[in-house]
DOZAKOL-639516 format. One record per atom (N, C-alpha, C): atom name; x, y, z; residue number from 1; residue in one letter. Coordinates in Angstrom, 2 decimals, padded with zeros to 5 digits. Layout:
<sites>
@name=CA; east=X; north=Y; up=Z; resi=NUM; resn=A
...
</sites>
This chain:
<sites>
@name=N; east=107.73; north=113.73; up=100.36; resi=1; resn=X
@name=CA; east=107.63; north=112.73; up=100.93; resi=1; resn=X
@name=C; east=106.80; north=113.84; up=102.48; resi=1; resn=X
@name=N; east=105.22; north=112.69; up=102.98; resi=2; resn=X
@name=CA; east=104.67; north=113.32; up=103.57; resi=2; resn=X
@name=C; east=104.96; north=113.84; up=104.80; resi=2; resn=X
@name=N; east=103.82; north=115.39; up=104.97; resi=3; resn=X
@name=CA; east=104.32; north=116.96; up=106.21; resi=3; resn=X
@name=C; east=103.68; north=115.77; up=107.14; resi=3; resn=X
@name=N; east=104.10; north=114.82; up=108.39; resi=4; resn=X
@name=CA; east=103.81; north=114.75; up=109.48; resi=4; resn=X
@name=C; east=102.48; north=115.74; up=110.00; resi=4; resn=X
@name=N; east=102.50; north=116.88; up=109.42; resi=5; resn=X
@name=CA; east=101.46; north=118.08; up=109.93; resi=5; resn=X
@name=C; east=100.05; north=117.98; up=109.33; resi=5; resn=X
@name=N; east=100.09; north=117.99; up=108.53; resi=6; resn=X
@name=CA; east=099.29; north=117.48; up=107.88; resi=6; resn=X
@name=C; east=099.18; north=116.12; up=107.40; resi=6; resn=X
@name=N; east=098.11; north=115.53; up=108.04; resi=7; resn=X
@name=CA; east=098.24; north=114.21; up=108.44; resi=7; resn=X
@name=C; east=097.11; north=113.82; up=106.78; resi=7; resn=X
@name=N; east=096.48; north=112.31; up=106.26; resi=8; resn=X
@name=CA; east=095.73; north=112.21; up=105.62; resi=8; resn=X
@name=C; east=095.05; north=111.00; up=106.61; resi=8; resn=X
@name=N; east=093.82; north=111.99; up=106.64; resi=9; resn=X
@name=CA; east=092.73; north=111.20; up=107.11; resi=9; resn=X
@name=C; east=091.28; north=110.44; up=106.20; resi=9; resn=X
@name=N; east=091.10; north=108.97; up=106.41; resi=10; resn=X
@name=CA; east=090.66; north=108.37; up=105.62; resi=10; resn=X
@name=C; east=089.22; north=108.53; up=106.04; resi=10; resn=X
@name=N; east=088.07; north=109.28; up=105.67; resi=11; resn=X
@name=CA; east=086.37; north=109.64; up=106.75; resi=11; resn=X
@name=C; east=085.55; north=108.41; up=106.12; resi=11; resn=X
@name=N; east=085.39; north=107.70; up=106.97; resi=12; resn=X
@name=CA; east=084.14; north=106.82; up=106.12; resi=12; resn=X
@name=C; east=083.11; north=107.15; up=107.36; resi=12; resn=X
@name=N; east=081.88; north=107.19; up=106.48; resi=13; resn=X
@name=CA; east=080.53; north=107.76; up=107.47; resi=13; resn=X
@name=C; east=080.10; north=107.62; up=105.78; resi=13; resn=X
@name=N; east=078.62; north=106.85; up=106.58; resi=14; resn=X
@name=CA; east=077.03; north=106.73; up=105.37; resi=14; resn=X
@name=C; east=076.49; north=107.97; up=105.63; resi=14; resn=X
@name=N; east=076.24; north=109.03; up=106.81; resi=15; resn=X
@name=CA; east=075.58; north=110.51; up=106.46; resi=15; resn=X
@name=C; east=075.74; north=111.16; up=105.55; resi=15; resn=X
@name=N; east=075.68; north=111.92; up=105.46; resi=16; resn=X
@name=CA; east=076.13; north=112.78; up=103.90; resi=16; resn=X
@name=C; east=076.66; north=114.04; up=104.72; resi=16; resn=X
@name=N; east=075.20; north=114.87; up=105.55; resi=17; resn=X
@name=CA; east=076.30; north=116.47; up=106.25; resi=17; resn=X
@name=C; east=077.03; north=115.44; up=107.43; resi=17; resn=X
@name=N; east=076.84; north=114.93; up=108.12; resi=18; resn=X
@name=CA; east=077.86; north=113.89; up=109.31; resi=18; resn=X
@name=C; east=079.57; north=113.85; up=108.78; resi=18; resn=X
@name=N; east=079.04; north=113.58; up=107.18; resi=19; resn=X
@name=CA; east=080.73; north=112.93; up=106.57; resi=19; resn=X
@name=C; east=081.31; north=115.04; up=105.85; resi=19; resn=X
@name=N; east=080.65; north=115.75; up=105.72; resi=20; resn=X
@name=CA; east=081.06; north=116.72; up=104.80; resi=20; resn=X
@name=C; east=081.35; north=117.32; up=106.32; resi=20; resn=X
@name=N; east=080.66; north=117.35; up=107.30; resi=21; resn=X
@name=CA; east=081.83; north=118.12; up=109.12; resi=21; resn=X
@name=C; east=082.58; north=117.65; up=109.76; resi=21; resn=X
@name=N; east=082.74; north=116.25; up=109.11; resi=22; resn=X
@name=CA; east=084.23; north=115.34; up=109.23; resi=22; resn=X
@name=C; east=085.05; north=116.04; up=108.74; resi=22; resn=X
@name=N; east=084.70; north=116.50; up=106.62; resi=23; resn=X
@name=CA; east=085.72; north=116.64; up=106.03; resi=23; resn=X
@name=C; east=086.73; north=117.85; up=106.52; resi=23; resn=X
@name=N; east=085.14; north=118.82; up=106.64; resi=24; resn=X
@name=CA; east=085.38; north=120.61; up=107.23; resi=24; resn=X
@name=C; east=086.55; north=120.37; up=108.38; resi=24; resn=X
@name=N; east=085.95; north=120.07; up=109.49; resi=25; resn=X
@name=CA; east=087.16; north=119.28; up=110.47; resi=25; resn=X
@name=C; east=088.46; north=118.91; up=110.11; resi=25; resn=X
@name=N; east=088.49; north=117.94; up=109.57; resi=26; resn=X
@name=CA; east=090.17; north=117.26; up=109.51; resi=26; resn=X
@name=C; east=090.94; north=118.76; up=108.39; resi=26; resn=X
@name=N; east=089.55; north=119.34; up=107.37; resi=27; resn=X
@name=CA; east=090.74; north=119.85; up=106.20; resi=27; resn=X
@name=C; east=090.61; north=121.98; up=107.46; resi=27; resn=X
@name=N; east=090.20; north=121.79; up=108.60; resi=28; resn=X
@name=CA; east=090.13; north=123.08; up=109.54; resi=28; resn=X
@name=C; east=091.50; north=122.87; up=110.51; resi=28; resn=X
@name=N; east=091.81; north=121.60; up=110.08; resi=29; resn=X
@name=CA; east=093.30; north=120.53; up=111.35; resi=29; resn=X
@name=C; east=094.32; north=120.70; up=110.29; resi=29; resn=X
@name=N; east=094.39; north=121.05; up=109.13; resi=30; resn=X
@name=CA; east=095.11; north=120.97; up=108.57; resi=30; resn=X
@name=C; east=095.64; north=119.78; up=107.86; resi=30; resn=X
@name=N; east=094.71; north=118.67; up=107.77; resi=31; resn=X
@name=CA; east=094.76; north=117.37; up=106.92; resi=31; resn=X
@name=C; east=093.91; north=117.24; up=106.03; resi=31; resn=X
@name=N; east=093.96; north=116.09; up=105.36; resi=32; resn=X
@name=CA; east=094.24; north=115.53; up=104.00; resi=32; resn=X
@name=C; east=092.86; north=115.09; up=103.69; resi=32; resn=X
@name=N; east=091.34; north=115.20; up=103.41; resi=33; resn=X
@name=CA; east=090.60; north=114.28; up=103.33; resi=33; resn=X
@name=C; east=091.17; north=112.54; up=102.31; resi=33; resn=X
@name=N; east=091.15; north=111.28; up=102.57; resi=34; resn=X
@name=CA; east=090.97; north=110.11; up=101.65; resi=34; resn=X
@name=C; east=089.23; north=109.91; up=102.14; resi=34; resn=X
@name=N; east=089.14; north=110.05; up=100.97; resi=35; resn=X
@name=CA; east=087.99; north=108.87; up=100.38; resi=35; resn=X
@name=C; east=086.96; north=110.33; up=100.63; resi=35; resn=X
@name=N; east=085.66; north=110.89; up=100.82; resi=36; resn=X
@name=CA; east=085.37; north=110.16; up=101.83; resi=36; resn=X
@name=C; east=084.10; north=108.66; up=101.22; resi=36; resn=X
@name=N; east=084.15; north=107.05; up=102.45; resi=37; resn=X
@name=CA; east=083.66; north=106.24; up=101.82; resi=37; resn=X
@name=C; east=082.55; north=105.78; up=102.48; resi=37; resn=X
@name=N; east=081.45; north=106.37; up=101.93; resi=38; resn=X
@name=CA; east=079.85; north=106.10; up=102.41; resi=38; resn=X
@name=C; east=079.21; north=104.43; up=102.32; resi=38; resn=X
@name=N; east=079.96; north=103.85; up=101.47; resi=39; resn=X
@name=CA; east=079.63; north=101.99; up=101.54; resi=39; resn=X
@name=C; east=080.13; north=101.53; up=102.04; resi=39; resn=X
@name=N; east=080.07; north=100.39; up=102.45; resi=40; resn=X
@name=CA; east=080.88; north=099.19; up=103.36; resi=40; resn=X
@name=C; east=081.62; north=099.00; up=101.57; resi=40; resn=X
@name=N; east=082.35; north=098.85; up=101.43; resi=41; resn=X
@name=CA; east=082.93; north=097.71; up=100.00; resi=41; resn=X
@name=C; east=083.88; north=099.20; up=099.90; resi=41; resn=X
@name=N; east=083.56; north=100.09; up=098.80; resi=42; resn=X
@name=CA; east=084.73; north=101.28; up=099.26; resi=42; resn=X
@name=C; east=085.19; north=101.57; up=100.00; resi=42; resn=X
@name=N; east=084.95; north=101.15; up=101.80; resi=43; resn=X
@name=CA; east=085.55; north=101.69; up=102.30; resi=43; resn=X
@name=C; east=086.79; north=100.34; up=102.79; resi=43; resn=X
@name=N; east=086.57; north=099.72; up=102.68; resi=44; resn=X
@name=CA; east=087.16; north=098.30; up=102.46; resi=44; resn=X
@name=C; east=088.24; north=098.04; up=101.75; resi=44; resn=X
@name=N; east=087.77; north=098.88; up=100.43; resi=45; resn=X
@name=CA; east=088.32; north=098.59; up=099.26; resi=45; resn=X
@name=C; east=089.56; north=099.73; up=099.62; resi=45; resn=X
@name=N; east=089.45; north=101.22; up=100.02; resi=46; resn=X
@name=CA; east=090.54; north=102.06; up=100.70; resi=46; resn=X
@name=C; east=091.08; north=102.06; up=101.46; resi=46; resn=X
@name=N; east=090.59; north=100.79; up=102.74; resi=47; resn=X
@name=CA; east=091.13; north=100.62; up=104.03; resi=47; resn=X
@name=C; east=092.61; north=099.52; up=103.56; resi=47; resn=X
@name=N; east=092.09; north=098.84; up=102.63; resi=48; resn=X
@name=CA; east=093.24; north=097.74; up=101.95; resi=48; resn=X
@name=C; east=094.38; north=098.52; up=101.17; resi=48; resn=X
@name=N; east=094.18; north=099.15; up=100.75; resi=49; resn=X
@name=CA; east=095.04; north=099.74; up=099.42; resi=49; resn=X
@name=C; east=095.55; north=100.97; up=099.78; resi=49; resn=X
@name=N; east=094.49; north=102.08; up=099.88; resi=50; resn=X
@name=CA; east=094.92; north=103.80; up=099.99; resi=50; resn=X
@name=C; east=096.09; north=103.82; up=101.40; resi=50; resn=X
@name=N; east=096.76; north=104.85; up=100.49; resi=51; resn=X
@name=CA; east=097.58; north=105.27; up=101.54; resi=51; resn=X
@name=C; east=097.00; north=106.20; up=102.73; resi=51; resn=X
@name=N; east=096.85; north=106.95; up=103.82; resi=52; resn=X
@name=CA; east=096.57; north=107.28; up=104.64; resi=52; resn=X
@name=C; east=097.44; north=107.59; up=106.05; resi=52; resn=X
@name=N; east=096.74; north=108.32; up=107.29; resi=53; resn=X
@name=CA; east=097.34; north=108.47; up=108.51; resi=53; resn=X
@name=C; east=096.50; north=107.75; up=109.22; resi=53; resn=X
@name=N; east=095.49; north=107.97; up=109.36; resi=54; resn=X
@name=CA; east=094.28; north=107.76; up=110.42; resi=54; resn=X
@name=C; east=093.00; north=107.64; up=109.71; resi=54; resn=X
@name=N; east=092.22; north=106.62; up=110.58; resi=55; resn=X
@name=CA; east=090.12; north=106.55; up=109.71; resi=55; resn=X
@name=C; east=089.51; north=106.86; up=111.27; resi=55; resn=X
@name=N; east=088.52; north=107.52; up=110.24; resi=56; resn=X
@name=CA; east=087.65; north=107.98; up=111.38; resi=56; resn=X
@name=C; east=086.39; north=106.89; up=111.01; resi=56; resn=X
@name=N; east=086.23; north=106.43; up=111.50; resi=57; resn=X
@name=CA; east=084.69; north=105.37; up=110.77; resi=57; resn=X
@name=C; east=083.39; north=105.26; up=111.46; resi=57; resn=X
@name=N; east=083.01; north=105.54; up=111.17; resi=58; resn=X
@name=CA; east=081.46; north=104.71; up=111.70; resi=58; resn=X
@name=C; east=081.24; north=104.02; up=111.97; resi=58; resn=X
@name=N; east=080.80; north=103.43; up=113.35; resi=59; resn=X
@name=CA; east=080.25; north=102.34; up=113.72; resi=59; resn=X
@name=C; east=079.25; north=101.18; up=112.67; resi=59; resn=X
@name=N; east=078.41; north=101.80; up=112.48; resi=60; resn=X
@name=CA; east=077.23; north=101.73; up=111.38; resi=60; resn=X
@name=C; east=077.31; north=102.14; up=110.66; resi=60; resn=X
@name=N; east=077.79; north=101.46; up=109.18; resi=61; resn=X
@name=CA; east=077.65; north=102.24; up=107.88; resi=61; resn=X
@name=C; east=076.90; north=101.48; up=107.46; resi=61; resn=X
@name=N; east=075.56; north=101.89; up=107.17; resi=62; resn=X
@name=CA; east=074.16; north=101.83; up=106.11; resi=62; resn=X
@name=C; east=074.02; north=100.46; up=106.75; resi=62; resn=X
@name=N; east=073.91; north=099.89; up=107.97; resi=63; resn=X
@name=CA; east=073.41; north=098.57; up=108.47; resi=63; resn=X
@name=C; east=074.67; north=097.88; up=108.60; resi=63; resn=X
@name=N; east=075.75; north=097.90; up=108.39; resi=64; resn=X
@name=CA; east=076.50; north=096.99; up=108.79; resi=64; resn=X
@name=C; east=077.83; north=097.48; up=109.47; resi=64; resn=X
@name=N; east=077.94; north=096.60; up=110.39; resi=65; resn=X
@name=CA; east=079.29; north=097.02; up=111.35; resi=65; resn=X
@name=C; east=080.31; north=097.16; up=110.55; resi=65; resn=X
@name=N; east=081.79; north=098.41; up=111.23; resi=66; resn=X
@name=CA; east=083.04; north=098.41; up=110.30; resi=66; resn=X
@name=C; east=083.78; north=097.86; up=111.24; resi=66; resn=X
@name=N; east=083.62; north=096.49; up=111.68; resi=67; resn=X
@name=CA; east=084.91; north=096.25; up=112.20; resi=67; resn=X
@name=C; east=085.37; north=095.79; up=111.66; resi=67; resn=X
@name=N; east=085.24; north=094.61; up=110.10; resi=68; resn=X
@name=CA; east=086.14; north=094.06; up=109.27; resi=68; resn=X
@name=C; east=087.19; north=095.04; up=108.80; resi=68; resn=X
@name=N; east=086.37; north=096.27; up=108.95; resi=69; resn=X
@name=CA; east=087.76; north=097.20; up=108.00; resi=69; resn=X
@name=C; east=088.20; north=097.62; up=109.49; resi=69; resn=X
@name=N; east=088.21; north=097.90; up=110.67; resi=70; resn=X
@name=CA; east=088.48; north=098.00; up=111.67; resi=70; resn=X
@name=C; east=089.78; north=097.15; up=111.98; resi=70; resn=X
@name=N; east=089.41; north=095.92; up=111.89; resi=71; resn=X
@name=CA; east=090.57; north=094.75; up=111.73; resi=71; resn=X
@name=C; east=091.61; north=095.27; up=110.60; resi=71; resn=X
@name=N; east=091.22; north=095.37; up=109.32; resi=72; resn=X
@name=CA; east=092.21; north=095.52; up=108.24; resi=72; resn=X
@name=C; east=093.21; north=096.73; up=109.01; resi=72; resn=X
@name=N; east=093.20; north=098.02; up=108.96; resi=73; resn=X
@name=CA; east=093.05; north=099.37; up=109.64; resi=73; resn=X
@name=C; east=094.31; north=098.57; up=110.96; resi=73; resn=X
@name=N; east=093.85; north=097.76; up=111.39; resi=74; resn=X
@name=CA; east=094.94; north=097.01; up=113.15; resi=74; resn=X
@name=C; east=095.77; north=096.64; up=112.68; resi=74; resn=X
@name=N; east=095.66; north=095.66; up=111.38; resi=75; resn=X
@name=CA; east=096.47; north=094.90; up=110.68; resi=75; resn=X
@name=C; east=097.41; north=095.94; up=109.82; resi=75; resn=X
@name=N; east=097.81; north=096.07; up=109.40; resi=76; resn=X
@name=CA; east=097.67; north=097.79; up=108.68; resi=76; resn=X
@name=C; east=098.83; north=098.54; up=109.77; resi=76; resn=X
@name=N; east=098.61; north=098.87; up=111.02; resi=77; resn=X
@name=CA; east=098.89; north=099.85; up=111.67; resi=77; resn=X
@name=C; east=098.36; north=100.87; up=111.93; resi=77; resn=X
@name=N; east=097.28; north=101.10; up=111.05; resi=78; resn=X
@name=CA; east=096.84; north=102.40; up=110.81; resi=78; resn=X
@name=C; east=095.65; north=102.75; up=112.38; resi=78; resn=X
@name=N; east=096.04; north=103.76; up=112.96; resi=79; resn=X
@name=CA; east=094.84; north=103.83; up=113.67; resi=79; resn=X
@name=C; east=093.64; north=104.66; up=114.18; resi=79; resn=X
@name=N; east=092.95; north=103.92; up=114.18; resi=80; resn=X
@name=CA; east=091.52; north=104.83; up=114.17; resi=80; resn=X
@name=C; east=091.05; north=105.04; up=114.97; resi=80; resn=X
@name=N; east=089.64; north=105.98; up=114.80; resi=81; resn=X
@name=CA; east=088.54; north=106.55; up=115.75; resi=81; resn=X
@name=C; east=087.59; north=106.15; up=115.54; resi=81; resn=X
@name=N; east=087.01; north=105.60; up=116.35; resi=82; resn=X
@name=CA; east=085.23; north=104.74; up=115.74; resi=82; resn=X
@name=C; east=084.48; north=106.45; up=116.08; resi=82; resn=X
@name=N; east=083.41; north=106.01; up=115.89; resi=83; resn=X
@name=CA; east=081.87; north=106.94; up=115.31; resi=83; resn=X
@name=C; east=080.82; north=106.67; up=115.85; resi=83; resn=X
@name=N; east=080.42; north=107.26; up=116.69; resi=84; resn=X
@name=CA; east=078.49; north=106.31; up=116.67; resi=84; resn=X
@name=C; east=077.77; north=106.89; up=117.31; resi=84; resn=X
@name=N; east=076.59; north=107.16; up=117.79; resi=85; resn=X
@name=CA; east=075.33; north=108.03; up=118.35; resi=85; resn=X
@name=C; east=075.45; north=106.95; up=119.49; resi=85; resn=X
@name=N; east=075.83; north=106.07; up=119.61; resi=86; resn=X
@name=CA; east=075.35; north=104.94; up=120.32; resi=86; resn=X
@name=C; east=076.45; north=104.65; up=122.11; resi=86; resn=X
@name=N; east=076.69; north=104.52; up=123.26; resi=87; resn=X
@name=CA; east=077.65; north=104.40; up=123.59; resi=87; resn=X
@name=C; east=078.60; north=103.53; up=123.14; resi=87; resn=X
@name=N; east=079.94; north=102.87; up=124.19; resi=88; resn=X
@name=CA; east=081.06; north=102.49; up=123.55; resi=88; resn=X
@name=C; east=080.81; north=100.68; up=124.21; resi=88; resn=X
@name=N; east=079.09; north=100.51; up=124.89; resi=89; resn=X
@name=CA; east=079.42; north=099.01; up=124.62; resi=89; resn=X
@name=C; east=078.54; north=098.70; up=123.43; resi=89; resn=X
@name=N; east=078.43; north=099.10; up=122.66; resi=90; resn=X
@name=CA; east=078.80; north=098.88; up=121.51; resi=90; resn=X
@name=C; east=079.85; north=097.85; up=120.57; resi=90; resn=X
@name=N; east=080.62; north=098.44; up=121.41; resi=91; resn=X
@name=CA; east=081.69; north=097.94; up=120.52; resi=91; resn=X
@name=C; east=082.67; north=096.47; up=120.81; resi=91; resn=X
@name=N; east=082.84; north=096.22; up=120.36; resi=92; resn=X
@name=CA; east=083.00; north=094.40; up=120.69; resi=92; resn=X
@name=C; east=084.36; north=094.24; up=121.69; resi=92; resn=X
@name=N; east=084.65; north=093.78; up=122.50; resi=93; resn=X
@name=CA; east=085.48; north=093.53; up=123.12; resi=93; resn=X
@name=C; east=087.38; north=093.73; up=122.88; resi=93; resn=X
@name=N; east=088.02; north=093.27; up=121.69; resi=94; resn=X
@name=CA; east=088.60; north=093.92; up=121.31; resi=94; resn=X
@name=C; east=088.92; north=094.94; up=120.60; resi=94; resn=X
@name=N; east=087.73; north=095.99; up=120.54; resi=95; resn=X
@name=CA; east=088.11; north=097.46; up=120.43; resi=95; resn=X
@name=C; east=087.87; north=098.58; up=121.35; resi=95; resn=X
@name=N; east=087.29; north=098.23; up=122.59; resi=96; resn=X
@name=CA; east=087.47; north=098.38; up=123.57; resi=96; resn=X
@name=C; east=088.04; north=099.42; up=124.48; resi=96; resn=X
@name=N; east=089.50; north=099.94; up=123.91; resi=97; resn=X
@name=CA; east=090.11; north=100.72; up=124.45; resi=97; resn=X
@name=C; east=090.49; north=101.63; up=123.31; resi=97; resn=X
@name=N; east=090.09; north=101.56; up=122.03; resi=98; resn=X
@name=CA; east=089.46; north=102.26; up=120.77; resi=98; resn=X
@name=C; east=089.64; north=103.89; up=121.58; resi=98; resn=X
@name=N; east=090.00; north=104.58; up=120.33; resi=99; resn=X
@name=CA; east=089.46; north=105.75; up=120.42; resi=99; resn=X
@name=C; east=087.37; north=106.15; up=120.26; resi=99; resn=X
@name=N; east=087.01; north=106.81; up=120.78; resi=100; resn=X
@name=CA; east=085.40; north=106.72; up=120.44; resi=100; resn=X
@name=C; east=084.87; north=108.60; up=120.48; resi=100; resn=X
@name=N; east=084.34; north=108.72; up=119.58; resi=101; resn=X
@name=CA; east=083.67; north=109.87; up=119.49; resi=101; resn=X
@name=C; east=082.20; north=109.41; up=119.83; resi=101; resn=X
@name=N; east=081.60; north=110.13; up=119.99; resi=102; resn=X
@name=CA; east=080.11; north=110.06; up=120.83; resi=102; resn=X
@name=C; east=079.10; north=111.20; up=120.13; resi=102; resn=X
@name=N; east=079.01; north=110.93; up=118.93; resi=103; resn=X
@name=CA; east=078.05; north=111.98; up=117.98; resi=103; resn=X
@name=C; east=077.14; north=112.57; up=119.08; resi=103; resn=X
@name=N; east=076.05; north=113.90; up=119.39; resi=104; resn=X
@name=CA; east=077.53; north=114.93; up=118.30; resi=104; resn=X
@name=C; east=078.55; north=115.38; up=119.07; resi=104; resn=X
@name=N; east=079.24; north=115.67; up=118.47; resi=105; resn=X
@name=CA; east=080.53; north=115.96; up=118.98; resi=105; resn=X
@name=C; east=081.46; north=117.48; up=118.80; resi=105; resn=X
@name=N; east=082.45; north=117.90; up=119.18; resi=106; resn=X
@name=CA; east=082.66; north=119.71; up=119.06; resi=106; resn=X
@name=C; east=083.71; north=119.14; up=118.49; resi=106; resn=X
@name=N; east=084.35; north=120.33; up=118.06; resi=107; resn=X
@name=CA; east=085.51; north=120.33; up=117.13; resi=107; resn=X
@name=C; east=086.94; north=120.34; up=117.80; resi=107; resn=X
@name=N; east=086.48; north=121.07; up=118.83; resi=108; resn=X
@name=CA; east=087.84; north=120.77; up=119.95; resi=108; resn=X
@name=C; east=087.72; north=119.03; up=120.14; resi=108; resn=X
@name=N; east=087.07; north=118.39; up=120.70; resi=109; resn=X
@name=CA; east=087.27; north=117.10; up=120.77; resi=109; resn=X
@name=C; east=087.36; north=116.55; up=120.08; resi=109; resn=X
@name=N; east=086.77; north=116.42; up=118.76; resi=110; resn=X
@name=CA; east=087.81; north=115.72; up=117.16; resi=110; resn=X
@name=C; east=088.98; north=116.66; up=117.37; resi=110; resn=X
@name=N; east=089.59; north=117.16; up=117.62; resi=111; resn=X
@name=CA; east=090.42; north=117.83; up=117.34; resi=111; resn=X
@name=C; east=091.38; north=117.08; up=118.64; resi=111; resn=X
@name=N; east=091.50; north=117.30; up=119.72; resi=112; resn=X
@name=CA; east=092.09; north=116.35; up=121.49; resi=112; resn=X
@name=C; east=092.06; north=114.86; up=120.46; resi=112; resn=X
@name=N; east=090.40; north=113.81; up=120.02; resi=113; resn=X
@name=CA; east=090.84; north=112.86; up=119.61; resi=113; resn=X
@name=C; east=091.58; north=112.41; up=118.17; resi=113; resn=X
@name=N; east=091.78; north=113.08; up=117.81; resi=114; resn=X
@name=CA; east=092.67; north=112.99; up=116.28; resi=114; resn=X
@name=C; east=094.26; north=112.97; up=116.67; resi=114; resn=X
@name=N; east=094.49; north=114.03; up=117.25; resi=115; resn=X
@name=CA; east=095.64; north=114.55; up=117.84; resi=115; resn=X
@name=C; east=096.13; north=112.90; up=118.96; resi=115; resn=X
@name=N; east=095.72; north=112.73; up=119.79; resi=116; resn=X
@name=CA; east=095.60; north=111.54; up=120.80; resi=116; resn=X
@name=C; east=096.57; north=110.93; up=119.77; resi=116; resn=X
@name=N; east=095.06; north=110.18; up=118.58; resi=117; resn=X
@name=CA; east=095.76; north=109.23; up=117.99; resi=117; resn=X
@name=C; east=096.32; north=109.07; up=117.42; resi=117; resn=X
@name=N; east=096.88; north=110.23; up=116.68; resi=118; resn=X
@name=CA; east=098.04; north=110.36; up=115.77; resi=118; resn=X
@name=C; east=099.41; north=110.10; up=116.31; resi=118; resn=X
@name=N; east=099.19; north=111.42; up=117.86; resi=119; resn=X
@name=CA; east=100.30; north=110.68; up=118.61; resi=119; resn=X
@name=C; east=100.90; north=109.24; up=119.03; resi=119; resn=X
@name=N; east=099.56; north=108.79; up=119.21; resi=120; resn=X
@name=CA; east=100.12; north=107.49; up=120.19; resi=120; resn=X
@name=C; east=100.75; north=106.88; up=119.40; resi=120; resn=X
@name=N; east=101.59; north=105.70; up=119.89; resi=121; resn=X
@name=CA; east=102.20; north=104.98; up=119.52; resi=121; resn=X
@name=C; east=101.77; north=103.80; up=118.70; resi=121; resn=X
@name=N; east=102.01; north=103.51; up=117.53; resi=122; resn=X
@name=CA; east=100.65; north=102.00; up=116.92; resi=122; resn=X
@name=C; east=101.51; north=100.66; up=117.81; resi=122; resn=X
@name=N; east=100.72; north=099.68; up=117.80; resi=123; resn=X
@name=CA; east=100.69; north=098.48; up=118.59; resi=123; resn=X
@name=C; east=101.19; north=097.45; up=118.33; resi=123; resn=X
@name=N; east=102.29; north=096.78; up=118.02; resi=124; resn=X
@name=CA; east=102.99; north=095.86; up=117.07; resi=124; resn=X
@name=C; east=103.36; north=094.73; up=117.64; resi=124; resn=X
@name=N; east=103.26; north=093.60; up=116.95; resi=125; resn=X
@name=CA; east=103.78; north=092.38; up=118.13; resi=125; resn=X
@name=C; east=105.04; north=092.14; up=117.69; resi=125; resn=X
@name=N; east=105.39; north=092.06; up=118.65; resi=126; resn=X
@name=CA; east=107.17; north=091.28; up=118.08; resi=126; resn=X
@name=C; east=106.84; north=089.98; up=117.85; resi=126; resn=X
@name=N; east=107.77; north=089.33; up=117.00; resi=127; resn=X
@name=CA; east=107.97; north=088.32; up=116.36; resi=127; resn=X
@name=C; east=108.88; north=087.75; up=117.47; resi=127; resn=X
@name=N; east=108.60; north=086.05; up=117.32; resi=128; resn=X
@name=CA; east=109.60; north=085.01; up=118.59; resi=128; resn=X
@name=C; east=110.05; north=084.08; up=117.77; resi=128; resn=X
</sites>
């Protein structure tokens, strides 16, 4: 059985140095990295099939928006955090209430947001 104190985190980031930093931050918090994914297709495949507790998604993945990947994660009930060098206005309305880390961010900020995203109850839709 998976230990919830050691979250599995999908890292989706196309900048190698930022990806390495995110991986280090996840590991420093006792987590395990899934991926990382630097290409849209690879990220989508992991989003559809891999087992993980949370995803960290760069909004702009080599020129492609990650919102279709976020849609898959939302459908699967997996929380995610967006990262971007832009402000929250880049997020579509449906994602305005998601966690967003503005680059650059500190280890403490990352830790706080990661813990918040993991402890928040997933949004579920009741069937009629």
